[in-house]
N, C-alpha and C positions, 0 to 999 in steps of 0.2 A: 469522262466519268461514266460509270455504269449506273444502272437504274437504282440499285440499292444505295449507292452513295448519294445520289440526288434525293432519294426519299428520306434518308436520314438527315441530310442537310436541311431539307424543307421542314421536317419535323422539329429539328432543333431551333430553327428560326421561329416557327410558330410557337414553340414553348417559351422562347425568350420574350416574344411579344406578349404572350398570355400571362406571364409571371407578373404579379402586381409589384409595383414599386412602393416602398414605404418611406415616408419622410419622418425623420426623428425631430422632435422639438424638445427644448430644454427650458426650464424656468427656475427661478430662485424660490426656495421655500424656507420658511423660518425654522429655527431649531425647535421651537415649541410644537410645531406640527410633526416633527420627526420623533421627538422624545415622548410627547404626551399620547399615550394610548389608553383609552378609557376601558374599564373592566367590561363594559357592555360590548365594545368593539372586539375585545379579545374573545369574549364568549361567542360572539357572532362568527369570528374567524374559525374557532374550533368546531362550532356546529356546521358551518359551511363545509369544512373539511370532512366531517362525518357524513354529510349528505352526498358526497361523491360516490359514484357507483363502484369504482375500483376499491375504495376504502370499505364500503359496505360488504363487497364480496370477500375481502380479506378478513373482516370481522366475522362474517358467517363461517368462513373456513376455519377460524380459530374457535368457533362455538359460542360467539358472543352475538346476541341480538342487537341490531343497530338502534332500536328504540330504547333498549335498556342502557346502551352506551350514551345516548343523548340524555337520559335521565341522570346518569352518573355525572355528566358534565354540568347539568343544572344543580347538582348537589355539591359541586366543588367550590372551594373558596376562591376569592378573586386572585390571590397570589398563585394558586395552583393553575388556574386558567391562564394567567399571564405567562407563567413558565411554559405551559403547553403551547400557547400561541407563539411564543418566541421560538420554540423548537420547530413549529410548522413553518414560520417565516424563514428559518435557517435552512430548510430543506432545499436541495437544488431544484430549480424549475426545469422541467423537460428532462433532457439528457437521457431519455430512455429510448434508445434506437433499437428497432426490431431486427431480427436476422433477415427478414425480407428486404428491409431498406438497405442493409449492408450488401446483400446479394445483388440488388438492383444497381447500387453504385459500382460494384465490381463489374457487372455486365456492361454498363455504360462506359467505364474506363477501358474494358477489353475491346468493345466495338470501336471506340475512338482510336485506340492504338492500332487496331487492324486496318481501319480506313486510312490512317496516317502512313502506315507502312506500305500501302499499295501505291 
């Protein structure tokens, strides 16, 4: 093996060791915990969503002041807030991969293929 192959192998081993392992746990919850959402919890969900920096940047790009958006949420009825919180909960979590991450995956795959072919 040449120097590059040894270096890449050592790097991959170090990255595998460094990667944290996550343990999933599961437990039973009651239906009342799932179904019951208080109006205050829904309002907190919407306000926390508005506090995110990417949401505030999007609001500002559309010409809406984030503080006035929070005031509008405070003026909404409980059913309106519940509907909005439901839409927030229905949004996909994550799933936003950047072009840099795609390029990195392609480069890693190409390097692995190149070393495998040698």
